[in-house]
N, C-alpha and C positions, 0 to 999 in steps of 0.2 A: 141533048143537054137536059140534065135533071133540074127540075124546078125546086127552089127553096120553100118548102111548105112550112106552115106553122109547126107541125109536128117535128120536122127535122130541126128547126130552129130551137125548139125547146130542148131537144136531145143534146144539141151542141152546148147549150147553156148549162145544162146539168153536168156535162162532162168537164167543162171549164171550172165550175165551182167545186166539183169533187176533187179535181186535181190540186186546186189551191189549198183545200182543207188537208189533203194528204201531205202536201209539202210542209205545211205549218206544223202538223203533228210530228213529222219526221225530224224537223229542225229542233223541236223541243226535246225529243228523245235523245238526239245527238248531244244537246247541251247538258242534259242530265248525266249522260255517260261521261262527258268530259269533266264535270264537277266531281263525280265519284272517282274518277281516275287520278286527278292531281290537285284540286282546290282544297285548302285546309278548311275544316268546319268552323263556324262561329262559336265563341265561348261566352258563357254567362258569367259576369263578374259584378261586384257591388257597384252601384251607381246611386247618385242622389235622385230622390223622387221629385225634388223641386230645387230651384236655384237657392243656394245658401250664401248669405252675406258674410263678410269678414267678422270674426269674433264669435261665430256660432259653435257651441259645443255639440258635436255630432252624437246622436243617440240612435237606437234601433229604429225609431220611427222615421228617421231621415233617409234610410237606405232601402234599396230594393235591388233585384237582379236584372241585368239587361245584357243583350248580346253585343259583343264587340268583335271587330275584325282582328284576327291574330296580328295583323301588321301594326295595329294601334296599341297592342299590349307590350309596353317596354318594361325595362327592369324597375322603373320608378312607380309603376302602376300597382296599387294595392288590390290584392285578389281575395281578401277575406274580411268579413265584418269585424273580427276580433282586432285586426290591426288598425281599424278606423274609429270604432266607437270610443268615446271619451276624449278624443282629440279636438282641438279648436282650429277652426279654419283661419289660415294666414292670408288667403286671397279668395276672391269669389269662386264658387264652384257651380258649374252649369249642370242642369239636370240631364240625365241619360248620357253622361259622358264619363269615361274612366277617371278615377280619382288618383292623383299622383301624390306621393309622400311629401313632395316639396310644397304642396298646397296647404299642409297642416303643420301646426306646432307639435313638438314631441309631447308624449303623455306627461302630465305634471307641469308642463310649461304654459305660461299665460302671456298675453300681450302686455307691453309696458303701459303703466298708467300715464294718462295725459291730463294735467291740471293747468289751470290758468296761472298767469304770472302773479306771484305773491300769495298763492293759495296753497292749501294742504289737502291731502287725502286722508280722511278719518273713517274707520270702519266700525260699525256697531251692529249688534245682533238683535233682531226684532222679529216678532211674529207677523204672519201674513196679514192678519186682521188689522194690525197697526199701520200697515203700509197700503192703505186704500184697497184692502182685500187683494193685494197682488196685481192690481190693474196698471200700476205705473211701471215704466220701463227706464233703463239707463238712457241718459240724455235728457230726460224730462226734469221739471222743477217742482219742488214741494215746499210747503210751509211746515215747520217743526213746532209741535206743541208739547208742553211739559206740565205734568201734574205731580207736585211734590207729595211723597208718601211718608218720609221720615218725620215730618212735622204735622202729621194728620191730626193729632190731638192738641196741637198748639192753638190757643185761642185766637192768635193773630191770623190763622187760616180761615176764620169765620165759617167753619164747617167743611172746608175743602176749597181748593183753588186750582184753576187751570189757566195757563198763560201761553201766548205765542212767543217763542224765543226768536226764531228767524223766519224770514220770508224769502221765497224764491231761491232755495238751495238746490244745486244741481246734483242729480244722482249719477255717479260715474259708473259703478258696476253694481250688479245684484248677484250674489253668490259667485263672485269673481268673473262674471261675464259682462261684456260691454254691450251686448245686443239682445239678450234674453231677459225676460222678467222672472217673477217667482214661479217655481215649478210645483207649488202646493205644500211644501214643507212648512211646519210651524216655527222653524228656526232658520232665519235667513240673514246672511251677512250683507249689509248695505254699506257701500263706500260712497262718502259724500265729499263734495268739494267745498271746503270751509276756509275762512281766514284763520289766522293764529288765535285771535281773540275768541272767535266762535268755537274753535276746536277745544280750548280750555273750558269754556262754559259747558259744552255738551258732554265732555268727559266727566265733569262733576255731576251734572244733572242726571245722567243715566244711572248713577249709583245711589241716587236719593229720590227716585220717583220713576214715573213711566213716561216714555216718549211716544208721540203719535205723529203720523204724517198726513197731510192733506194736499191733494193735487192743486198746483197753482198754474193756471193757464196763462198768466201774465208773464211768465218767464223769470229771468234772473232778478234777484232783489238787490238791495243796496249793499248787502254784506255786513250790516250792523245788527245790533241787538234790538228786537222789536218789542219794547215793553212800555208802550204808552197806555193811557187809561183804558182805551178800547181793546187792548190786546190781552187783558186779564179779567177774570170774573171769579167771584166766590159763590159758594152755595147759598149763602144768605141773600146775595143779590139776585140769584136765579129765583129763589122762593119768595122774594120780596119781603124778607124779614128785616126788622129794625135791629141795629146792633145793640147788644146788651151794654148798658152804661157801666163804665169801669168804676170800681170803688175808689174813694178818695185815698190819696197817698197818706200813709201814717205820718204823724208829726215827727220831726227830727228829735233825736235824743239830746239831752243837755247834761252837763257835768256840774256838780256842786262840790266845792272844796270848803272844808270846815277846819278851822285852826283852834287848837287849845294849847296855849303856850307855844312851845316849839314843835308840838305834834300836829301833823296835818292828816286829814282824812279826805279822800276823794271818792265820790260816788257818781255813777252815771245812771240817768233815769230816762224812761220813755213812757209815753201815754198809751194805756190799754183801756179802752172804754172811758170811764170817768175816773180812773185811778192812774196814779203814777207808779210804775214798777221799776225797781232797780234791775239793771240789765247785766252788770258785771260782778255782782256779788260784793261790791265794795272793795276798795283798796286802801290800805293804811300805810302811810310813810311817816316814820318817826325820826326826827332829827335829834341826835344825841350830842350835847355840847361837849367840846374837848377843852381841857384846861390849857392855858397858855404857859409857856416856859419863861420864867422871869430872867432878866439879865442881871448883871452885877448890881448888888444892892437890893435884890429881891423884887425888882419891878417886873411884873408880868407883861408878856407881849399880847396885847389886845385880848384879854380873857373874856369869856362870855359872862353875862350877868348871872348871878346865883339864882337858883329856883328853889322853891320849897321842896325839901326832901332830897335835893341833889347837892352834895358837898362841893365846895370850891377847892379844886385841886391845883391851884396855881403854885408852882414850885419855884422858890427863889434859889439861885445859885450862890455859892460862897457862904453856906450856912443858913440860908433862908429856911424858915419853917413852913410846914404845910398848914394852910388855913383849915380850920375845923378839925384838925387832928393834932394831938399832943397836948400842950398846956392849955388850960381853960382860958377863955377870953376875959378881958377886964370887964369890970361891972359896967353895964349900960352900953356895951359895944357889941354889935352883931358879929357873931363869929364868922359869918360869911363875908364880911367886909373889912376885917382888920386881922392881920397876922400877928402872932406874938413876937416878942423880941428874940432874935437869934444870936448866935455867938458873934463875938468880935464887934458887937454893937451894930451889926447890919440888920436892918428890919425890913420885912416884906411889906411893901406898900399896899395900901387898900385898893381893892378893885374899883375901877370907875363904874358909875351907874350904867346898867344895861339899857339900851334904847327901848322905848315903849314898844310892846308887841302888838301885832295887828289884831284888831277886834275880831271875834268869831263871826264868820260870814253866815248869815241866815238866808236860806233860799225858801221861797214860798212854794210849797209842793201842792199840786192839784190832785 
């Protein structure tokens, strides 16, 4: 009987280990041969390099190539970057997984806007520097400030003015996207959630000045116009300047009417320094008397009083004569007050006395 010496034991151990190694190698080689014979190869296709939330517009930076089992590549899987870039995610996309067409909106299509009850979506175009340097994102809240420019030289602006129009306004989208902020462009479309009153105000303000945003960590505001004393400031207030006193208002003009007989003259004056200056060049209205037509027997119908140099043209019917025209008057009788005898014994009666004329109005001029 042979004894089991240490040398023989070591030999047996080496043989067992060597057999195991050879079996492992043989098994691996057989597996490789089987794979080469019938298993389809993996295929590299576009995949997201990180998880993408809903509303993300996919760019080149979002994509990479990753291996996929042929069994996972269906007809809906997108196999090129060209068919993915520029589209917006309709549902969350997991990193390192095939991207299906049903997960994305079609090119040019965007998610529907969502606004609160009674609110409106208003879009304005602004630079990145006016929107907190592009650091705000959709879903956050901002205060909107307005600096009027069309009235920059108006003395009421006191050298310039800035005011807070609204507080706590929600940003719905930036550049039509509901999840991404500004991408660096200096012209960005910002869609805001506003009430109808706020919408009217901001549409007028954007055409007459500059709008600026400031981040509001307090969230949604009251929805009204924020124009208390602390919400506006002028350049004079910033510099601590005293307002320039306004000159006194010029005295009101006055009208003077002057009568001379039946002629009236109307003038308008205003004060300039220590003098009174006529403002309208003067207007003159002259009233010309009209002769009354006498009835049967030569009696006139309310004739005007005769004036120096103006003949009395009262005409009597049925043969009445014309006063001041025709036969000379009787001695001592004013031709303007007595008509000569007419045919058939009918005589034009004398004109009644004219009522006293108003005295000339004298205005004291300074």
